[in-house]
C-alpha positions, -999 to +999 in steps of 0.1 A: -026+250-413-057+270-409-090+252-409-127+262-411-158+244-399-181+231-426-218+238-421-234+208-402-267+195-391-279+172-365-305+146-359-323+137-327-306+103-327-268+110-335-251+142-333-229+152-364-197+169-356-182+198-376-156+186-401-127+206-407-119+219-443-083+226-451-077+257-470-044+256-490-016+282-482+013+297-500+032+265-499+005+246-514-008+269-542+013+273-574+038+302-574+040+305-610+014+302-640+041+293-665+037+322-687+067+341-701+076+377-691+061+399-718+093+421-725+129+424-712+123+458-692+097+442-667+122+424-646+147+454-642+117+480-638+106+459-608+143+459-593+143+497-599+110+501-579+119+480-550+156+490-546+147+527-546+117+526-523+134+500-496+150+527-477+116+544-472+099+515-464+125+506-437+119+540-420+081+533-424+085+497-407+115+497-386+101+463-373+105+449-408+069+441-413+062+448-449+064+428-481+069+433-518+058+413-546+072+412-580+051+392-606+039+371-575+002+357-573-023+372-551-048+347-545-083+359-537-108+331-548-104+294-543-108+278-578-098+249-602-071+252-614-059+273-587-044+299-611-078+311-621-084+324-587-053+345-587-039+378-602+000+383-604+006+423-603+039+432-616+047+448-585+028+454-553+035+463-516+017+451-484+023+472-452+023+455-418+027+420-426+058+399-421+078+389-452+081+354-438+057+324-432+065+297-412+101+308-413+105+311-452+098+337-476+063+339-492+058+321-523+026+340-532+000+362-510-030+341-502-059+363-489-079+340-471-048+336-448-041+372-444-059+402-429-042+431-449-048+437-487-018+453-506-016+490-505-006+494-540-004+474-574+015+481-605+009+466-637+033+468-668+013+472-699+015+444-724-002+445-759-025+474-760-034+477-722-067+460-725-059+431-699-048+458-674-080+478-678-106+449-679-133+454-656-153+423-666-167+407-632-163+370-628-187+343-638-188+309-622-160+294-641-140+323-656-116+346-645-127+382-637-108+411-653-077+425-635-091+460-630-125+444-614-103+421-592-082+448-578-111+471-574-139+451-562-124+417-548-090+427-531-098+464-528-063+475-532-062+515-524-039+525-554-037+508-587-011+519-614-008+510-650+025+518-669+028+517-704+065+519-713+058+517-749+034+547-753+051+565-722+016+565-704+010+563-667-023+562-652-031+559-615-064+551-596-073+557-560-101+536-545-128+558-532-161+545-518-156+512-533-148+525-567-115+533-586-113+572-593-086+582-619-061+604-602-046+635-613-010+643-615+005+672-596+026+702-611+058+677-613+037+653-635+038+628-605+008+608-586+010+613-548+008+580-530+002+598-495+004+567-472+038+560-483+050+597-484+061+592-520+052+601-555+053+580-588+062+593-622+082+587-654+119+594-658+135+594-694+170+575-693+187+567-726+154+572-745+137+548-723+108+557-699+112+541-665+088+543-636+103+560-607+097+572-571+102+607-559+099+619-522+070+646-514+096+674-520+101+661-557+135+645-552+143+613-570+146+582-548+178+566-560+183+529-565+209+511-546+233+512-574+227+549-578+232+553-542+265+536-543+276+556-574+267+588-557+287+579-526+316+570-547+313+605-566+311+623-533+341+604-519+361+612-549+350+649-547+362+650-509+396+633-520+400+661-546+390+689-522+413+673-495+442+673-520+437+707-529+436+717-494+470+699-489+486+715-521+475+750-509+490+744-474+522+731-490+525+762-513+520+786-482+547+766-463+571+770-492+565+806-495+569+813-457+604+792-456+612+812-486+604+846-471+623+832-439+653+825-460+655+857-475+651+876-442+680+855-428+701+865-459+698+902-452+705+899-415+670+897-402+656+873-378+622+859-392+611+846-357+616+882-342+593+897-365 
């Protein structure tokens, strides 16, 4: 466990040695605040984001050093109760850190035990979106607003707010210590340059989903979509192969028919 030395003072008669202060880690801090998921789309939406971006992240991190949080706590301030010093983005990605700590998957992300802040945090709007846009700074005992925490405390370079009910998407980029609202490109997407991808909305069965695209505008598929695409391609290849066999059989039959006719009129087909 990581320890920090408390401030000390000495007297002429007796030295006072530093007393280690133990700071809690991801095993000791709560991994849930006990609140309900706000709507049934949140969980599948997180899965869609993770499944579709995983091949990209595996290329960016061939050593496997990255982690993704889905409604997981980021502890940025030591408070009592501990949950008051944490925020839990619906989805976030941290580059260049191991997904494991002490041989097991992280239960939360504890900033005083880490050296890398998340690169991007995504919030799914619940209610009118005031909570996700709350820039209220902290007081001694009260929680700060999410927007303030991500901008000023954790300093996450990219912050995205997705309002599925209103089909709205906002993206912010940290510039000189402040969030600047990003402008979408000609495809209506927001470029997340360090990841080499774009974020945008895709309508599917009258429901808006937050999706990744590559920098050329190609949709990044989920694992299920990749499997379905591979299945469709395999079926297409099977059909083409069958068509080629059918054509070859027809040509063979025609050649045999012609050869039989030539023999019937006294002509050797092999001599032609």
